[in-house]
NUDO-836809 format. One record per residue (C-alpha): residue number from 0; x, y, z. Coordinates in nm, 3 decimals. Last residue first. Example, Ala and Ser with C-alpha at 12.3 -4.5 7.8 and 13.67 -1.06 7.14 Angstrom:
nr,c1,c2,c3
1,1.367,-0.106,0.714 .
0,1.230,-0.450,0.780 .
//
This chain:
nr,c1,c2,c3
547,7.945,19.570,14.861 .
546,8.155,19.261,14.947 .
545,8.223,19.133,15.301 .
544,7.880,19.234,15.446 .
543,7.753,18.874,15.489 .
542,7.467,18.934,15.257 .
541,7.686,19.091,14.997 .
540,7.921,18.788,15.019 .
539,7.628,18.547,14.965 .
538,7.520,18.748,14.669 .
537,7.861,18.736,14.524 .
536,7.858,18.349,14.579 .
535,7.549,18.300,14.365 .
534,7.636,18.570,14.109 .
533,7.959,18.387,14.016 .
532,7.785,18.044,14.030 .
531,7.522,18.151,13.777 .
530,7.780,18.288,13.550 .
529,7.990,17.966,13.550 .
528,8.333,18.053,13.692 .
527,8.587,18.211,13.465 .
526,8.510,18.548,13.618 .
525,8.672,18.441,13.937 .
524,8.993,18.350,13.754 .
523,8.999,18.673,13.560 .
522,8.957,18.864,13.887 .
521,9.273,18.699,14.015 .
520,9.244,18.433,14.275 .
519,9.240,18.428,14.655 .
518,8.968,18.675,14.705 .
517,8.658,18.461,14.632 .
516,8.784,18.150,14.812 .
515,8.582,17.868,14.652 .
514,8.427,17.558,14.800 .
513,8.194,17.295,14.653 .
512,7.924,17.086,14.828 .
511,7.807,16.790,14.614 .
510,7.484,16.621,14.499 .
509,7.440,16.248,14.569 .
508,7.501,15.922,14.395 .
507,7.651,15.594,14.543 .
506,7.944,15.449,14.350 .
505,8.203,15.590,14.592 .
504,8.047,15.389,14.889 .
503,7.968,15.617,15.178 .
502,8.153,15.732,15.497 .
501,7.900,15.898,15.737 .
500,7.547,15.989,15.645 .
499,7.601,16.317,15.827 .
498,7.373,16.611,15.923 .
497,7.547,16.945,15.995 .
496,7.364,17.120,16.276 .
495,7.032,17.240,16.407 .
494,6.853,17.003,16.650 .
493,6.520,16.839,16.594 .
492,6.652,16.500,16.477 .
491,7.031,16.524,16.461 .
490,7.085,16.209,16.244 .
489,6.877,16.347,15.958 .
488,6.591,16.590,16.048 .
487,6.559,16.718,15.698 .
486,6.227,16.583,15.584 .
485,6.062,16.651,15.920 .
484,6.197,17.007,15.974 .
483,6.511,17.151,16.120 .
482,6.588,17.515,16.077 .
481,6.977,17.564,16.052 .
480,7.039,17.240,15.855 .
479,7.378,17.173,15.692 .
478,7.414,16.860,15.467 .
477,7.645,16.559,15.472 .
476,7.786,16.275,15.273 .
475,8.127,16.141,15.363 .
474,8.400,16.069,15.111 .
473,8.665,16.291,15.299 .
472,8.624,16.562,15.040 .
471,8.248,16.611,15.085 .
470,7.956,16.466,14.884 .
469,7.618,16.630,14.910 .
468,7.286,16.562,15.082 .
467,7.016,16.830,15.011 .
466,6.828,17.025,15.280 .
465,7.056,17.326,15.264 .
464,7.106,17.588,15.522 .
463,7.429,17.803,15.536 .
462,7.408,18.040,15.834 .
461,7.761,18.142,15.915 .
460,7.795,17.846,16.154 .
459,7.677,17.624,15.867 .
458,7.964,17.759,15.648 .
457,8.214,17.677,15.912 .
456,8.068,17.327,15.929 .
455,8.094,17.291,15.551 .
454,8.450,17.409,15.556 .
453,8.551,17.165,15.833 .
452,8.385,16.877,15.649 .
451,8.591,16.969,15.333 .
450,8.450,17.116,15.027 .
449,8.507,16.989,14.663 .
448,8.718,17.235,14.478 .
447,8.624,17.537,14.254 .
446,8.677,17.643,13.897 .
445,8.340,17.528,13.750 .
444,8.484,17.205,13.612 .
443,8.676,17.145,13.937 .
442,8.356,17.121,14.131 .
441,8.202,16.875,13.887 .
440,8.524,16.665,13.882 .
439,8.508,16.614,14.253 .
438,8.141,16.516,14.237 .
437,8.208,16.282,13.947 .
436,8.466,16.097,14.168 .
435,8.218,16.058,14.456 .
434,7.931,15.953,14.223 .
433,7.700,16.232,14.102 .
432,7.334,16.187,14.012 .
431,7.149,16.297,14.328 .
430,6.918,16.552,14.186 .
429,6.914,16.615,13.809 .
428,7.126,16.584,13.499 .
427,7.185,16.965,13.487 .
426,7.429,16.916,13.767 .
425,7.363,17.003,14.139 .
424,7.601,17.219,14.347 .
423,7.557,17.333,14.707 .
422,7.777,17.619,14.811 .
421,8.069,17.682,15.042 .
420,8.220,18.038,15.022 .
419,8.555,18.155,15.127 .
418,8.632,18.518,15.231 .
417,8.724,18.446,15.591 .
416,8.898,18.129,15.472 .
415,8.757,17.798,15.571 .
414,9.054,17.560,15.649 .
413,9.246,17.330,15.420 .
412,9.496,17.077,15.556 .
411,9.791,17.009,15.336 .
410,9.830,16.712,15.101 .
409,9.913,16.915,14.789 .
408,9.585,16.829,14.634 .
407,9.399,16.977,14.931 .
406,9.340,16.789,15.246 .
405,9.047,16.728,15.479 .
404,9.153,16.502,15.762 .
403,9.075,16.129,15.750 .
402,8.895,16.024,16.074 .
401,9.136,15.871,16.313 .
400,9.156,15.492,16.369 .
399,9.238,15.392,16.731 .
398,9.568,15.195,16.757 .
397,9.498,14.830,16.717 .
396,9.469,14.522,16.943 .
395,9.274,14.276,16.738 .
394,9.048,14.002,16.859 .
393,8.963,13.669,16.687 .
392,9.126,13.462,16.958 .
391,9.462,13.624,16.910 .
390,9.589,13.882,16.655 .
389,9.817,14.146,16.791 .
388,9.850,14.430,16.547 .
387,10.189,14.608,16.545 .
386,10.219,14.950,16.719 .
385,10.552,15.098,16.645 .
384,10.513,15.096,16.264 .
383,10.166,15.279,16.294 .
382,9.858,15.073,16.230 .
381,9.682,15.176,15.911 .
380,9.429,15.452,15.840 .
379,9.634,15.684,16.065 .
378,9.878,15.759,15.781 .
377,9.606,15.947,15.591 .
376,9.780,16.146,15.319 .
375,9.894,15.824,15.156 .
374,9.536,15.750,15.119 .
373,9.511,15.984,14.819 .
372,9.401,15.692,14.601 .
371,9.067,15.714,14.766 .
370,8.912,15.429,14.966 .
369,8.650,15.197,14.822 .
368,8.323,15.086,14.973 .
367,8.166,14.844,14.732 .
366,8.020,14.591,14.982 .
365,7.850,14.851,15.201 .
364,7.662,14.636,15.452 .
363,7.339,14.770,15.604 .
362,7.321,14.892,15.957 .
361,7.432,15.251,15.890 .
360,7.090,15.392,15.805 .
359,7.063,15.772,15.847 .
358,6.865,15.840,16.161 .
357,6.500,15.927,16.219 .
356,6.352,15.829,15.884 .
355,6.381,15.452,15.918 .
354,6.238,15.452,16.269 .
353,6.342,15.157,16.481 .
352,6.192,15.201,16.827 .
351,6.467,15.280,17.073 .
350,6.783,15.462,16.960 .
349,7.139,15.336,17.016 .
348,7.446,15.535,16.968 .
347,7.811,15.441,16.868 .
346,8.008,15.763,16.932 .
345,8.328,15.839,16.741 .
344,8.668,15.812,16.910 .
343,8.885,16.042,17.124 .
342,9.090,15.947,17.433 .
341,8.974,16.123,17.748 .
340,8.804,15.809,17.879 .
339,9.133,15.612,17.858 .
338,9.103,15.311,17.633 .
337,8.980,14.984,17.776 .
336,9.208,14.743,17.960 .
335,9.333,14.404,17.847 .
334,9.446,14.261,17.513 .
333,9.795,14.162,17.616 .
332,9.926,14.464,17.409 .
331,9.761,14.714,17.648 .
330,9.481,14.961,17.598 .
329,9.257,14.744,17.401 .
328,9.060,14.842,17.086 .
327,8.799,14.571,16.998 .
326,8.699,14.448,16.654 .
325,8.342,14.339,16.604 .
324,8.383,14.066,16.334 .
323,8.563,14.030,16.013 .
322,8.940,14.003,15.966 .
321,9.153,14.195,15.715 .
320,9.382,14.335,15.975 .
319,9.116,14.512,16.173 .
318,9.025,14.771,15.918 .
317,9.336,14.879,15.727 .
316,9.372,14.535,15.571 .
315,9.017,14.500,15.440 .
314,8.746,14.249,15.528 .
313,8.388,14.360,15.463 .
312,8.173,14.279,15.763 .
311,8.365,14.491,16.021 .
310,8.199,14.640,16.334 .
309,8.403,14.887,16.548 .
308,8.492,14.883,16.918 .
307,8.583,15.124,17.205 .
306,8.501,15.007,17.554 .
305,8.346,15.253,17.807 .
304,8.063,15.012,17.906 .
303,7.824,15.225,17.716 .
302,8.010,15.211,17.384 .
301,8.263,15.456,17.226 .
300,8.337,15.419,16.862 .
299,8.624,15.301,16.651 .
298,8.588,15.378,16.277 .
297,8.585,15.127,15.988 .
296,8.211,15.094,15.985 .
295,8.034,14.778,15.861 .
294,7.678,14.686,15.988 .
293,7.548,14.377,15.827 .
292,7.270,14.251,16.052 .
291,7.528,14.053,16.250 .
290,7.716,14.371,16.299 .
289,7.404,14.541,16.441 .
288,7.353,14.252,16.681 .
287,7.710,14.276,16.786 .
286,7.666,14.657,16.847 .
285,7.363,14.580,17.062 .
284,7.551,14.338,17.274 .
283,7.837,14.581,17.331 .
282,7.588,14.835,17.457 .
281,7.490,15.145,17.252 .
280,7.542,15.499,17.392 .
279,7.218,15.667,17.436 .
278,6.955,15.819,17.201 .
277,6.760,16.140,17.142 .
276,7.032,16.291,16.924 .
275,7.142,16.514,17.207 .
274,7.157,16.210,17.429 .
273,7.399,16.043,17.180 .
272,7.629,16.348,17.191 .
271,7.622,16.358,17.571 .
270,7.743,16.008,17.595 .
269,8.011,16.069,17.335 .
268,8.127,16.375,17.520 .
267,8.168,16.162,17.826 .
266,8.381,15.902,17.644 .
265,8.589,16.176,17.463 .
264,8.454,16.262,17.122 .
263,8.596,16.285,16.764 .
262,8.752,16.606,16.620 .
261,8.605,16.553,16.278 .
260,8.288,16.421,16.421 .
259,8.079,16.106,16.377 .
258,7.759,15.984,16.535 .
257,7.728,15.608,16.442 .
256,7.401,15.419,16.441 .
255,7.239,15.131,16.629 .
254,6.862,15.074,16.589 .
253,6.572,14.980,16.814 .
252,6.396,14.691,16.976 .
251,6.703,14.460,16.995 .
250,6.743,14.090,16.932 .
249,6.897,13.780,17.077 .
248,7.228,13.873,17.252 .
247,7.420,13.573,17.396 .
246,7.709,13.624,17.618 .
245,8.029,13.425,17.669 .
244,8.215,13.506,17.987 .
243,8.569,13.579,18.114 .
242,8.707,13.379,18.401 .
241,8.706,13.385,18.780 .
240,8.653,13.107,19.030 .
239,8.389,13.184,19.291 .
238,8.106,12.981,19.125 .
237,8.321,12.669,19.150 .
236,8.356,12.506,18.811 .
235,8.159,12.260,18.609 .
234,8.369,12.115,18.316 .
233,8.691,12.285,18.191 .
232,8.556,12.260,17.841 .
231,8.707,12.304,17.489 .
230,8.464,12.350,17.194 .
229,8.619,12.182,16.884 .
228,8.924,12.150,16.673 .
227,9.149,11.846,16.745 .
226,9.522,11.899,16.850 .
225,9.458,11.878,17.226 .
224,9.099,11.823,17.283 .
223,9.098,11.885,17.663 .
222,9.243,12.237,17.619 .
221,9.476,12.288,17.331 .
220,9.467,12.660,17.329 .
219,9.816,12.765,17.456 .
218,9.969,12.504,17.224 .
217,9.780,12.574,16.903 .
216,9.445,12.437,16.781 .
215,9.282,12.611,16.480 .
214,8.911,12.587,16.507 .
213,8.887,12.653,16.886 .
212,8.568,12.738,17.092 .
211,8.600,12.815,17.468 .
210,8.442,12.653,17.780 .
209,8.375,12.712,18.151 .
208,8.073,12.525,18.296 .
207,7.826,12.689,18.529 .
206,7.530,12.568,18.314 .
205,7.490,12.923,18.179 .
204,7.835,12.950,18.033 .
203,8.143,13.104,18.183 .
202,8.452,13.190,17.959 .
201,8.788,13.059,17.869 .
200,8.970,13.261,17.604 .
199,9.107,13.124,17.275 .
198,8.814,13.238,17.058 .
197,8.702,13.089,16.727 .
196,8.347,13.118,16.588 .
195,8.308,12.937,16.245 .
194,7.928,12.892,16.222 .
193,7.969,12.545,16.393 .
192,8.148,12.735,16.675 .
191,7.850,12.964,16.711 .
190,7.618,12.665,16.722 .
189,7.842,12.515,16.991 .
188,7.835,12.846,17.196 .
187,7.450,12.843,17.165 .
186,7.419,12.482,17.282 .
185,7.651,12.544,17.580 .
184,7.419,12.833,17.680 .
183,7.522,13.190,17.661 .
182,7.485,13.435,17.965 .
181,7.219,13.695,17.870 .
180,7.243,14.002,17.660 .
179,7.177,14.373,17.655 .
178,7.527,14.456,17.778 .
177,7.438,14.501,18.147 .
176,7.275,14.163,18.136 .
175,7.595,14.000,18.008 .
174,7.801,14.160,18.285 .
173,7.546,14.050,18.551 .
172,7.581,13.681,18.436 .
171,7.960,13.700,18.452 .
170,7.939,13.871,18.802 .
169,7.733,13.575,18.927 .
168,7.985,13.314,18.786 .
167,8.286,13.509,18.906 .
166,8.443,13.753,18.654 .
165,8.809,13.858,18.668 .
164,8.962,13.642,18.395 .
163,9.153,13.905,18.185 .
162,9.194,14.266,18.302 .
161,9.016,14.573,18.430 .
160,8.741,14.654,18.182 .
159,8.573,14.306,18.219 .
158,8.600,14.060,17.921 .
157,8.315,13.957,17.698 .
156,8.307,13.694,17.430 .
155,8.014,13.706,17.181 .
154,7.728,13.479,17.083 .
153,7.470,13.617,16.832 .
152,7.093,13.598,16.809 .
151,6.804,13.502,16.585 .
150,6.794,13.245,16.317 .
149,6.573,13.382,16.033 .
148,6.363,13.118,15.868 .
147,6.173,13.187,15.546 .
146,5.894,12.963,15.427 .
145,5.803,12.789,15.097 .
144,5.519,12.586,14.953 .
143,5.526,12.314,14.689 .
142,5.329,12.123,14.420 .
141,5.397,11.839,14.184 .
140,5.192,11.630,13.940 .
139,5.336,11.401,13.682 .
138,5.355,11.100,13.919 .
137,5.303,11.247,14.259 .
136,5.556,11.501,14.380 .
135,5.545,11.694,14.703 .
134,5.772,11.998,14.771 .
133,5.845,12.173,15.100 .
132,6.077,12.464,15.034 .
131,6.301,12.640,15.290 .
130,6.430,12.999,15.245 .
129,6.722,13.129,15.455 .
128,6.881,13.128,15.796 .
127,7.060,12.799,15.868 .
126,7.392,12.989,15.847 .
125,7.312,13.136,16.184 .
124,7.316,12.788,16.332 .
123,7.025,12.587,16.467 .
122,7.106,12.278,16.675 .
121,6.769,12.123,16.570 .
120,6.570,12.128,16.254 .
119,6.212,11.979,16.268 .
118,6.012,11.895,15.946 .
117,5.640,11.857,15.899 .
116,5.557,11.643,15.591 .
115,5.221,11.531,15.705 .
114,5.028,11.352,15.434 .
113,5.145,11.004,15.520 .
112,5.064,11.031,15.888 .
111,5.261,10.739,16.058 .
110,5.524,10.779,15.766 .
109,5.596,11.069,15.864 .
108,5.500,11.248,16.184 .
107,5.822,11.417,16.300 .
106,6.015,11.434,15.974 .
105,6.371,11.476,16.106 .
104,6.670,11.706,16.068 .
103,6.974,11.757,16.300 .
102,7.115,11.404,16.335 .
101,7.230,11.413,15.964 .
100,7.187,11.760,15.816 .
99,7.516,11.789,15.618 .
98,7.503,11.419,15.523 .
97,7.176,11.466,15.329 .
96,6.867,11.288,15.491 .
95,6.694,10.992,15.322 .
94,6.353,10.913,15.474 .
93,6.164,10.579,15.412 .
92,5.785,10.535,15.416 .
91,5.739,10.485,15.048 .
90,5.920,10.809,14.970 .
89,6.104,11.085,15.177 .
88,6.381,11.314,15.053 .
87,6.598,11.524,15.270 .
86,6.795,11.848,15.275 .
85,6.861,11.914,14.912 .
84,7.037,12.223,14.784 .
83,6.875,12.481,14.545 .
82,7.140,12.727,14.425 .
81,7.210,13.075,14.298 .
80,6.941,13.286,14.452 .
79,6.910,13.052,14.757 .
78,6.676,12.771,14.836 .
77,6.720,12.505,15.095 .
76,6.524,12.194,15.002 .
75,6.265,11.945,15.152 .
74,6.137,11.673,14.922 .
73,5.840,11.442,14.972 .
72,5.759,11.179,14.710 .
71,5.399,11.056,14.721 .
70,5.327,10.683,14.701 .
69,5.286,10.638,15.074 .
68,4.902,10.622,15.095 .
67,4.873,10.408,14.774 .
66,4.625,10.565,14.536 .
65,4.329,10.342,14.443 .
64,4.249,10.311,14.068 .
63,3.937,10.486,13.944 .
62,3.615,10.285,13.897 .
61,3.447,10.397,14.221 .
60,3.509,10.759,14.119 .
59,3.526,11.013,14.414 .
58,3.686,11.308,14.245 .
57,4.037,11.348,14.373 .
56,4.156,11.635,14.581 .
55,4.511,11.545,14.685 .
54,4.630,11.679,15.021 .
53,4.952,11.812,15.154 .
52,5.079,11.939,15.491 .
51,5.392,12.119,15.596 .
50,5.463,12.235,15.946 .
49,5.815,12.375,16.012 .
48,5.935,12.295,16.373 .
47,6.237,12.505,16.482 .
46,6.518,12.416,16.720 .
45,6.758,12.596,16.947 .
44,7.123,12.677,16.911 .
43,7.058,13.031,16.779 .
42,6.699,13.120,16.852 .
41,6.398,13.062,16.617 .
40,6.246,13.343,16.412 .
39,6.001,13.209,16.150 .
38,5.958,13.445,15.868 .
37,5.690,13.391,15.757 .
36,5.356,13.324,15.922 .
35,5.271,12.969,15.944 .
34,5.050,12.724,15.752 .
33,5.311,12.553,15.519 .
32,5.070,12.421,15.244 .
31,5.084,12.187,14.960 .
30,4.804,12.108,14.712 .
29,4.774,11.819,14.462 .
28,4.445,11.808,14.252 .
27,4.574,12.030,13.971 .
26,4.468,12.336,13.785 .
25,4.782,12.532,13.879 .
24,4.780,12.788,14.146 .
23,4.959,12.569,14.393 .
22,5.250,12.530,14.160 .
21,5.291,12.910,14.145 .
20,5.321,13.020,13.775 .
19,5.654,13.121,13.652 .
18,5.693,12.887,13.351 .
17,5.340,12.893,13.211 .
16,5.250,13.259,13.154 .
15,5.598,13.366,13.064 .
14,5.642,13.073,12.820 .
13,5.318,13.162,12.634 .
12,5.416,13.534,12.626 .
11,5.764,13.449,12.495 .
10,5.605,13.230,12.223 .
9,5.354,13.492,12.098 .
8,5.594,13.700,11.897 .
7,5.793,13.423,11.745 .
6,5.464,13.232,11.651 .
5,5.320,13.555,11.487 .
4,5.641,13.585,11.280 .
3,5.622,13.223,11.168 .
2,5.259,13.257,11.060 .
1,5.343,13.572,10.860 .
0,5.621,13.383,10.683 .
//
């Protein structure tokens, strides 16, 4: 019995030390190497060469059998968390390529050099990004090495501010440059099409041709392929003809972030707001790159070219009709014209030199964002009955989304009363332990309500300073800073103001800001508050001269 018990205890240890060991660390003669720095960053539509070499260190024994030079089995695979899919297998001088990679993948030196498993992938698509494994098997021995590949860049359609098809070839190239991009090549547009890109608008490409990608042919978009999907082409055109353009943005040397306000910004106010934050309005190309990296914000924002757009990675009906992509707000139903400069949207800013501590991160996807059940109080979260969405070529014409107003349980706006107090609340469980729903319940449990953005801002103007992020009623997370310092710079850097993390997933955990109007209730109601809270807001009232 004792022996069996010891065996049960030691078996997991034995398995752990043998199962997860790197094949190249085993005591074997076969070694595989991919001698490059990971990740590799090739361009969309281009090619990448991934070197892979192997060797077998065998003791020189005249009596040992000779190893045939092509007896090793080479296998390249694409590895994800859930699956390992084969790309090609090579053995005895023959190479077998999977159907998905036919005409795109080759071993450049095999079988001429039997120990060289270097692979080239052409016509790169965004979905080719991932981990690639080079594995070599010889009888009972096997070894492998891996490398990450991140395909860089995104193709996007661009239309001038005036109307459709107004760009000559030279103006098309200039428009892309002004938007932190270059005019796309035919190979890049084809790669975008292979990734699923669909756009029924003819646009210039770098070779002076005019093309557009169609997955679902319909009468106005048949082009030269009629009922077949594919990239349509008008061939080489005169440089003075006018069309839209397809641009290619490869990478950016900074970060894109939203600056939000309850009252929103006009175009010129948005420019000033970004400057105050040590940034500038982002370009369309920069927003597309942020979207490609996972940015998801269901609020329209001004960009440098005076367009208003918003990036959607998580499809939901009230945000672009359930479609993903960078959604564009047009002035007219035919998808032309940008919003008037005095219309109000958030500001999409760009800051050079990516600094994780400078601005709250908004370039990561939020897959579990939920909207509160009180959405009936927010009629502007969906298109109004008189302004139907127009879907064509992957673009949506949609009335600008307004930021949800702060409302009380009756659905009416709540303002900061002259005797009201906003205070930071942290439960006994510790810092940043409240989900959005728990934050609302926490405020109610002490006889208060969760504060609104307007109330927090009013409290800031009265001098409230708190370097702790807390939930507010509109599902945003903010904190007021009167005297900025490094750990509390937030999205306003060295300027005083209310910092904002924007709209956050309800499952994330923060503290909360609660609100109470000290003179609205009867004394018995006020005394029902937790004792420490009672003294907290009374002290605030004494400091402000309201209560003696």
